[in-house]
N, C-alpha and C positions, 0 to 999 in steps of 0.2 A: 307488588313483587315482580310482575311481568315487566313493568316500566324500568325497575331496577336492573333486571337482567339485560334489557335492551341497552341501557346506558353503559353497563359494565362491558358488554361485548363491543359496543360501538367505540368506546374509548380504547379498548384493547386493540381492535383492528386498526384504528387510527395510528397508534404508536407502533404497531408491527410494521406497517407500511412506511412509517417515518424512518424506521431503521433501514429499510431497503433503499429509500430515496437518499439517505445520508451516506450510505456505504457503497452499494453496488454501482450507483450512477457516477461516483466520483473517484473510486479507488484506482481506476485506470489512469486518471489524470495525476493522482498522487505518485503512482509508480513511474510515470513519464518524468515528473519533476525530480525523481530520485535517480534519473539517468538509466532506467531499465529499458531494454529494447522491445520492439513490437512483438516479436515472437515470444519472448519471455513473459510479457504482459498477457498475451493470449493464454499461455499455460497457467499463470498465476490466477487469472480471473476465471479460469475454467476448472481448476482443481476441485472446487466445490461440487461441480457437476460430476466429476469422476467419483468423488467420495459418495455423492448422492446415489449413483447407480447401485452401489452395494448397501449403503447405510439406510436409504429411504425405505426400501421394502422391509428391512429389519425393524426400523422405527414403526412402520405400519403394523407389523405383527405384534410388536411390543405394546402398541396402543390397543389393538384388538384383544390382546390376552392379558392386559393389565386389569386390575380391579376397576380403575377408571382411566379413561384416556387423559384426563386432566393431570394426572400424576406425571405422565411422560412429558406433557407440555410444559409444566413448571420446571422440570429438570433441564429441558432444552433452552428455555428462555434465560435461566440463571447462568448456565455455563456459556451461552453465546455472549452474554454481557461481560463475562470475565476473560474469555479466550481471545476476544478481539484485540486486547492489548499485546498479544504475542506478535502481531504484525509490525508495529513500530519498534518493538524490542529486537526484532530480527535484523534491523538495519537495512542495508542494501545488498546483502548476500543472498543469492538466488535460492539455495537449498533451504536455509533457515526460513526464508519467506514462504517457500512452498509448504513446509511443514506447518508453519503458523496459519496460513490460509486454509490448509486442510483441517486442522483441529477446530478452528472457528466454524468452518462450514459444516463439520460433523454435527454440530448442534443447531446451527442456524437453518439448515435446509429442511429440518423436520417441522419447524414451527408453523408455517403457513398451511401445509396439508393437514396437520393435526388440528389446527384451529378450524379449518373448513369442515373436517369430519365431525367435530363437536358441534359446530354451529348448524350444519345441515341437519344433524339429528335433532337438535333442539327446534329447528325450523319445522321439521316433519311432525313434531309434537304440538306445534302452534305456540311455542314459547316466544320465539323471535321469528323474524323474516330474514332469510339469508341474504337476499339481494339488497335489502336495506342496510344490514350490518356491513356487507362488503363495500357499499358505497362510502361508508365512513373511512374505510381503508384508503380509498382513493383521495378522500379529503385530506387525510393525514399526509399522504404522499405529495399532494400538491403543495401543501403548506411548507413542508420541509424542503421541497425542491427549490422554492423561491428563497427561503431563509438560508439554505445550505449554499446555493449559488452565490449569494452575497457574502456569507461568512467564509467559505472556502477560497473565494477569490483573494481574500486577505490573510487567512490563517488556514492553509490547507491541511496542516498536521492536526487540526482540531477534529478531524473526521472521526478519530478513534474515541475521543472523549464524548462526542455527541452520540455516537453509535452505542457505546457502553452504557451511557446514562439512559438512553431510550430502552434498551433491552432489559435493564434492571427494573425500570418502571413497569415494563411488560410482565416481568416475573411477579411483581407485587399485585398487579391487577389480575393476573391469571389465577391467583389464589381465591378470587371471589367469583369466578365463572361457575355456573351451575354444573354439577357433576354429571358426566355421561359415562355409562358403563362400557367396559370392554367386553363384547358379547362372546368372546372365546375364553373368558377367564375361568369357565367351568370345564366340563368334559367335552363340550360340543366344538370340535376342531374341524376347520375347513381349510383345505390347502389352497394356497395362492394360485397354483397352476389351474384351478378350476376356472378362473377368470379368463385365462388365455385360450380357452377352448371356444370362445365366442368369435366367430369370423367377422361379424360387424364391428366388434370392439377392436379387433386387430386392424381392420381397414381404417377405422377412425384414428387409431394410434399412429398408423403409418403416415397418413396425411398430416396429422398434427406434428409428427417428428420433422418432416421436411420444412414446414413453415416455421417451426420453432427453431430450426437451425439458422434460418435467416434472421430471426429475432435475436438469437444468441450472438451472432456477429454484430448486430446493432448495439446490444448492451455492452459488449466488450470494447467496441471501437468508435461509437458515434461521437463521444465527447472528444476523443483524441483527434479524429478526422475533422470534426467541426472546428476545433481550436486551430488546427493547421490551416483551415480555410479562412481564418480571421474572425471567427465567431467567438465572442467573449463568453466567459463562464456565467456572467449575469444573464445573457440571452439564452444560454444552454439551460440554466435553471428555470427561466420563464417557459421555455419550450417543454421541459419535463412537467411543469405545473399544468400547462395547457393540455398536454397529453393525458394527465390524470383527470382533469375536468371533463374531457370529451368522453370519458368512459361512463359518466354519470347517467346519461339517458338510457343506455343499454342496460345498466344494472337496475335502474329504477323500474323500467318497464320490461325487465327480462322475462318474467313469467308469462306475460301476455304475448310477447314476441316469440318466445320458444313454443308456446302452445299454438300460435297462429301460423308460423312459418316452418317450424320443425328444425331439427338440428342440421339436416343436410343443406337447406337453403341458406341458413345463417352462415355456415362455414364456407359455402361457395362464395357468398358475398365477401366474407372476410378475406378469402384468397385473392380476390380481385383488388381489394384495398392494399393488401401486402404488396402486390405487384406494382401498383401505382406509386406506393411510398418509396420503394427501392429505386424506381425510375427517377424520382425527385433527387435522391441522394446521388445517383449515378450520373445524371446528365446536367444538373444545375443546382449545386448547393450554395445558397446565399442565405443571409439572415432571414429573408422573406420565405424562401422555400423550406428552410429549416423549421420555422414556426409552422408553416403549412403541413409539413410532414407530421408534426405532433398533433395538429388538428385531426389528422387521419388516424391517429393512434387508437382512438376509441373503436375503430373497426378492425383492429388486429388482435393483439394479445388477449384482451378481456373477453372477446367473443369465444375464443377457444377455451379459455379458463372457465367461464361460467357454464358453457355447454358441456364440457367434460365433467365438471363437478355435478351438474344436474343429472346427466346421463348415468353416471356411476351411482348417485344417490337413489335414482329411480329403479335401476336395473340390477344392482349388486345386492346380494343377501347381506343382512345386518352383520353377520360374522366377519365380513370382509370389507366393510365400508371404509375403515381407516386405511386398510391396505390399498383399496381402490383409489382413494385420494392421493396416497403416496405414489402409486404408479402413474397417476396423472401428472404429478410433479416430476417424476423421473423422465417421462417422455417430453413434457413441455419445457422443462427447465434444465434438468441435468443433462440428458442426452443432447438437447438442442444447444446448450452452452459448450459442451465438449466439442461437437463438430463445428459449430459456428465460431467459437472462441479459439480453440487450439488450432484446428486445421485452417480456419479462416485467417488466423494470424499469420500462418505460414504463407497462404496464398496472397494476403495483402502485402507481405514483405517482398513478394516477387512481382506482383502485378500492380500494386498500389490500391488505395481504398476505392477510388472512382470505378475502376474496372471490376473490382470485387462486388460492388453494389449492382452493377449492370448484370453480372452473373447471377446475383440473387434474384433480380427481377425476372430473368428468364426461367430460373428454377421455380419461383413461386407461380408464374403463369402456367408452366407445364404441369406442375403438380395439381393445380386447381382443375385443369381440364381432365387430368387422369382420374381425380376423385369423382368428378361428375360422371364420367363414363363408367367407372367401377360401380357406382351406386345404381346406375341404370341397368348394367349387365346383371348384377347380383340381386337387384331389387331390395336393397337394404335401406333402412332409415325411413321407410314409408309406412310401416305398420303402426297402428296407434297403440297397440298393447303388446308387451313382451313379458316373458318370464324372467325372473331374477337370474342373473349370471351367477353360476356356482351352485344353483339349486337343482340337484339331481343330474340334469343334462345341460347343454349349452342353450343359448338363446334360440328362439324359433328362427329358422332360416327363411 
């Protein structure tokens, strides 16, 4: 039975991240081919993040207060697979496209954090191992990145058929995931604001937000900028696949690395990798440096993603675990995409992509230094044991 659960979740994660690789990585190129400007593309690719700011905390509470979190997950996968068709039906009109992207995002944004909340809880019970399951997500992302890069270079409009098919497969697989209860489904209600009383968590979220802003700009514009520099969609697809593979070592050995070095040192290292990566984009983007930047990808997004997921799972009370994972997604994806995509698009329209990436390098380096100093001044992320966030009072200072 345990092997069956591992297989179901591994396949589910592979398909979930296939949907990300097929849609998010190439939708900007699709909009460009439709004649839509950079500023409008920034808004369209960031509207999901705006929706997420409001919807993700609500999805988190829905998961925590539902009889099972799985029920909410199946709803989201089903409707994401259906609403993605609204985008091509909207044609090239900006406002219909904006509504279509918002409706698709309303369901799509909840899938990953809900999946993490379910899998992490199953992991804590010894049913599966989260780092192993998450690795299969990157395998799926790598596979679809190569296939999509080849397919979309020839039939770019097939992006919607591929995404819809993958999401509907996810819906069917989700029906077989072991049930995980929503721990507020009874009378025991815990307010989400209890989490925000933790000063270490606020500091962690602040640092995450800044670097996620730089990643938000990358996800919105890297394919467009790279194509402008003469890099083919096939090479872009290979780069995305390499970036996915470079995450494997950290995910496979995550528990040992986390316990050995701690969250502070891991995220400081990641901040330096962010800075180096944006320098490559800002000073010398060629097919070689493009591939090199994706070799460095394993030191950026996934480190924050895994550390935040583990930190919330260890330190947040069970009544708020789904809500906590949703807040992680709000900070790392939604807010980061809004600032990096929307405002980044405006800045890029004025300064150009090259100078925008140079600005991101400066921002990443400064925020990494500030996080280091704040950790030293306030003495956070050094204690080995902490009380659960939301349980009576805040974390031990």
